[in-house]
C-alpha positions as CSV (number, residue, x, y, z in Angstrom):
1,F,0.0,-0.1,-0.3
2,G,3.5,2.4,0.4
3,F,4.7,1.2,-2.6
4,L,0.5,2.1,-4.0
5,C,0.6,5.6,-2.0
6,A,4.1,6.6,-3.9
7,G,2.9,6.3,-7.7
8,I,-0.2,8.5,-7.0
9,L,1.7,11.3,-5.6
10,H,3.8,11.5,-7.4
11,V,1.2,10.8,-10.7
12,A,-1.2,12.9,-9.0
13,V,0.1,15.8,-7.2
14,P,1.6,18.7,-8.3
15,H,5.3,18.8,-7.9
16,I,4.5,22.7,-7.1
17,F,2.7,21.4,-3.9
18,F,6.0,19.9,-2.8
19,K,8.4,23.1,-3.7
20,N,5.7,25.3,-1.9
21,F,5.3,23.3,1.9
22,L,7.4,20.6,2.0
23,S,11.1,21.4,0.2
24,K,12.3,23.9,3.3
25,N,14.4,22.8,6.2
26,N,11.8,25.5,8.6
27,C,9.2,25.4,11.0
28,E,5.9,25.7,8.3
29,S,7.6,22.8,6.4
30,V,8.0,20.2,9.2
31,I,4.5,21.4,10.4
32,W,2.7,20.2,6.6
33,A,4.3,17.0,6.5
34,A,3.2,16.3,10.2
35,L,-0.6,16.7,9.1
36,F,-0.5,15.5,6.1
37,G,1.2,12.4,7.8
38,I,-0.8,11.6,11.1
39,P,-4.3,10.7,9.2
40,L,-2.9,8.3,6.8
41,P,-3.3,4.0,7.2
42,L,0.9,3.8,6.8
43,C,2.5,1.3,8.3
44,S,6.2,1.8,9.8
45,C,7.4,-0.3,6.5
46,G,4.3,1.1,5.0
47,V,5.6,4.8,5.0
48,L,8.6,4.5,3.7
49,P,7.9,3.8,-0.1
50,T,5.7,7.5,0.6
51,A,8.4,8.8,2.0
52,M,11.2,8.5,0.1
53,S,8.7,9.2,-2.6
54,L,8.4,12.2,-1.4
55,R,12.4,13.0,-0.7
56,K,12.7,12.1,-4.6
57,E,10.2,14.6,-4.9
58,G,12.0,17.6,-3.1
59,A,11.0,17.5,0.2
60,S,13.9,18.3,3.0
61,K,14.9,16.1,5.1
62,S,13.0,17.5,8.0
63,A,9.9,17.6,6.4
64,T,10.9,14.3,5.3
65,V,11.8,12.9,8.8
66,S,8.7,14.5,10.2
67,F,6.4,13.1,8.4
68,L,8.3,9.0,8.9
69,T,7.8,10.1,13.2
70,A,3.7,11.2,12.5
71,T,2.5,8.7,9.8
72,P,3.1,5.4,11.4
73,Q,2.8,6.6,14.9
74,T,-1.3,6.9,14.1
75,G,-4.0,6.7,11.7
76,V,-8.0,6.9,11.5
77,D,-7.6,3.0,12.0
78,S,-5.6,3.3,15.0
79,I,-7.5,5.9,16.5
80,L,-10.3,3.8,16.1
81,A,-9.0,0.8,17.9
82,T,-7.2,2.9,20.4
83,Y,-10.5,4.2,22.1
84,S,-12.2,0.6,21.7
85,V,-9.1,-0.4,23.8
86,F,-7.8,2.0,26.0
87,G,-11.1,4.9,26.0
88,L,-10.1,8.3,25.4
89,A,-7.3,9.6,27.5
90,F,-5.1,7.5,25.0
91,T,-7.3,8.4,22.2
92,I,-6.9,11.7,23.3
93,I,-2.8,11.5,23.8
94,R,-1.5,9.6,21.0
95,P,-2.3,12.0,18.0
96,I,-0.8,14.8,20.0
97,A,2.6,13.4,20.7
98,A,2.3,11.6,17.6
99,L,2.5,15.3,16.7
100,V,4.6,17.0,18.8
101,T,7.3,14.1,18.1
102,S,7.0,14.5,14.6
103,F,7.8,18.1,15.5
104,F,10.4,17.3,17.8
105,S,12.4,15.2,14.7
106,G,12.1,18.0,11.6
107,M,13.2,20.8,13.2
108,S,16.1,19.0,14.9
109,V,17.1,18.0,11.5
110,A,16.3,20.8,10.4
111,L,19.1,22.5,13.4
112,F,21.6,19.8,13.4
113,D,22.1,18.3,10.2
114,K,23.8,21.4,7.9
115,E,25.2,19.3,5.0
116,D,23.8,19.7,1.4
117,D,20.0,19.2,1.7
118,S,19.7,19.3,-2.2
119,I,18.1,16.2,-4.0
120,S,20.9,15.7,-7.2
121,E,19.9,15.8,-11.4
122,N,19.1,12.2,-10.8
123,E,17.8,11.5,-7.7
124,Q,14.7,13.8,-9.4
125,T,11.6,13.1,-11.1
126,C,9.6,14.7,-13.7
127,D,8.5,19.0,-11.8
128,G,5.3,18.5,-14.2
129,S,6.7,20.3,-17.0
130,C,7.1,16.7,-18.8
131,E,4.3,14.2,-19.6
132,L,3.4,11.1,-18.6
133,E,5.3,7.9,-19.5
134,Q,2.2,6.5,-22.4
135,G,-0.2,9.3,-21.3
136,N,-1.5,6.6,-18.9
137,K,-1.6,8.1,-14.9
138,C,-2.1,4.8,-14.1
139,I,0.8,3.0,-15.6
140,S,3.3,6.1,-14.9
141,A,2.1,5.0,-11.0
142,L,2.5,1.5,-10.9
143,R,5.3,1.8,-12.9
144,Y,6.7,3.9,-9.7
145,G,5.6,2.8,-7.4
146,Y,6.3,-0.8,-7.6
147,V,9.6,-0.6,-10.4
148,T,11.5,2.7,-9.5
149,M,10.7,2.7,-5.8
150,L,11.4,-1.3,-5.2
151,Q,14.4,-0.6,-6.4
152,D,15.9,1.8,-4.8
153,I,14.6,0.7,-1.0
154,G,13.5,-3.1,-1.4
155,T,16.5,-4.7,-0.9
156,H,17.3,-2.9,2.5
157,L,13.3,-2.7,3.1
158,V,13.2,-7.0,3.1
159,V,17.0,-6.7,5.1
160,G,15.7,-4.9,8.2
161,L,12.2,-6.7,8.0
162,L,14.6,-10.4,8.7
163,I,15.8,-8.1,11.4
164,A,13.5,-7.2,12.9
165,G,11.3,-10.7,12.6
166,L,14.3,-11.9,14.5
167,I,14.7,-10.0,17.1
168,A,11.3,-10.0,17.7
169,V,11.3,-14.4,17.9
170,A,13.9,-13.9,20.3
171,V,12.8,-11.9,23.0
172,P,9.9,-12.9,25.2
173,D,7.2,-10.3,25.8
174,S,8.4,-11.4,29.7
175,F,11.5,-9.4,29.1
176,L,9.2,-6.5,30.2
177,L,7.8,-6.6,32.9
178,K,11.4,-7.8,34.8
179,F,11.7,-3.7,35.2
180,A,8.2,-2.4,36.6
181,D,9.9,-1.3,40.1
182,N,10.9,1.1,37.8
183,P,9.6,3.5,35.5
184,L,12.6,4.6,33.8
185,L,14.6,1.1,33.4
186,E,11.2,-0.1,32.2
187,M,10.7,2.9,29.6
188,L,14.3,1.7,28.0
189,A,13.0,-1.9,28.6
190,V,10.0,-0.9,26.5
191,T,12.1,1.3,23.7
192,L,14.9,-1.4,23.2
193,I,12.4,-3.9,22.2
194,A,10.0,-1.9,20.7
195,V,12.7,0.1,18.0
196,P,13.9,-2.8,16.2
197,M,11.2,-4.5,16.0
198,Y,8.0,-4.0,13.4
199,V,4.5,-3.9,14.6
200,C,2.1,-0.8,13.0
201,A,-0.1,1.5,15.0
202,T,-3.0,-0.8,14.9
203,G,-1.1,-4.1,15.3
204,S,0.8,-2.6,19.0
205,I,-2.7,-1.7,20.1
206,P,-3.0,-5.7,21.9
207,I,0.1,-5.7,22.1
208,A,0.5,-3.1,24.6
209,A,-3.3,-4.1,26.2
210,A,-1.4,-7.4,26.8
211,L,1.5,-5.9,28.3
212,M,-0.7,-3.7,30.7
213,L,-2.7,-6.7,32.3
214,K,0.1,-8.4,33.2
215,G,1.8,-4.8,34.6
216,L,3.4,-2.6,32.4
217,T,2.8,1.3,33.8
218,P,0.2,2.9,31.3
219,G,3.7,5.3,30.0
220,A,5.7,2.4,28.9
221,A,2.3,1.6,27.1
222,L,2.5,4.1,26.0
223,V,6.0,4.4,25.5
224,F,5.4,1.1,23.0
225,L,2.5,2.6,21.2
226,M,4.6,5.5,20.0
227,A,8.5,3.7,19.0
228,G,7.2,0.8,17.5
229,P,5.1,1.5,15.0
230,A,8.0,5.1,14.7
231,V,10.9,3.1,14.1
232,S,11.5,-0.2,13.4
233,F,15.0,-1.4,11.5
234,A,14.7,-1.9,8.4
235,S,13.3,1.9,8.5
236,V,16.4,2.6,9.7
237,V,18.7,0.4,7.2
238,V,16.1,2.5,4.5
239,V,16.9,6.8,6.3
240,R,20.9,5.6,6.8
241,K,20.9,5.0,2.5
242,V,18.5,7.5,1.6
243,M,19.8,10.3,4.1
244,G,22.7,9.3,6.5
245,L,23.7,8.3,9.5
246,R,23.9,11.9,11.1
247,T,19.7,12.4,9.9
248,T,19.4,8.3,11.0
249,V,20.3,9.1,15.0
250,I,19.1,12.2,15.0
251,Y,15.3,10.5,14.0
252,L,15.9,7.9,16.9
253,L,17.1,10.0,18.9
254,S,14.2,12.3,18.6
255,I,10.9,9.9,19.0
256,I,13.2,7.9,22.6
257,V,13.0,12.0,23.5
258,G,9.5,12.0,23.1
259,A,8.3,8.6,23.7
260,F,10.2,9.0,27.5
261,A,8.7,12.7,28.2
262,F,5.4,11.4,27.3
263,G,5.3,8.3,28.9
264,L,7.0,10.1,32.2
265,L,4.0,12.2,31.7
266,I,1.4,9.8,32.0
267,D,3.0,7.8,34.8
268,L,4.4,10.8,36.7
269,A,1.4,14.0,36.4
270,L,-1.8,12.6,35.1
271,P,-4.7,10.6,36.9
272,K,-3.6,6.6,36.1
273,E,-7.5,6.3,36.9
274,W,-7.4,7.9,33.2
275,F,-5.4,5.0,31.7
276,S,-6.9,1.2,31.5
277,V,-7.9,-1.5,29.2
278,L,-11.3,-1.4,29.0
279,H,-11.7,-5.0,26.4
280,L,-9.0,-6.8,24.7
């Protein structure tokens, strides 16, 4: 679905949109990218071809990272599922956390990654003045999504998914419950497991709910709901290839810091009765 979205964006959205709204390393581009991504029902791997397509179309590194951070954390489907399992408080905080962390990650890239942000000529796609191949937008979208983008990131995506699968099998859920007496250590353990794994925004909900029923704090559960979908080993590999090591490190640290901040906010500052598992 992510590759299909990339193809549709390529043929349906005028290049001037990316130039006007997403091409600069500034606050406005970062916010637009986050707002564009939050409602999309894309997981941490499905978002990769779409985000890399935005980058190829001219989006800045900061806007691309903001989109990458916001999109997999939430979506229309996961918001509804969050409400049915966790109730209103989690449902409100989750998209807010996605918006704040995406803004933080995008602006961190804009401030601390001063390397050349321009797209090379061989990376750029049609600027809208050229005609689509064979005059058929459907064929052009499919060719771009399932040929061009697959050639660009397909191998790295598969390698990342295989590594994430090995991690998911090797580490038991019970590992996360050994640090229940120390919220910071518990959140750190959740992060160490959630970040390299592959789990989508909706798929993370029953896992987090089951862990809460076993004793995981609501704050640590939110860390899992944020860090798990927001990043995976596959996304790390692809971001490293396309945007470089410095951007990748900033991207990871921003998500971790944002997840910890909102997790501690829930555990230390908000009433515990607001956060419970309604149904499993």
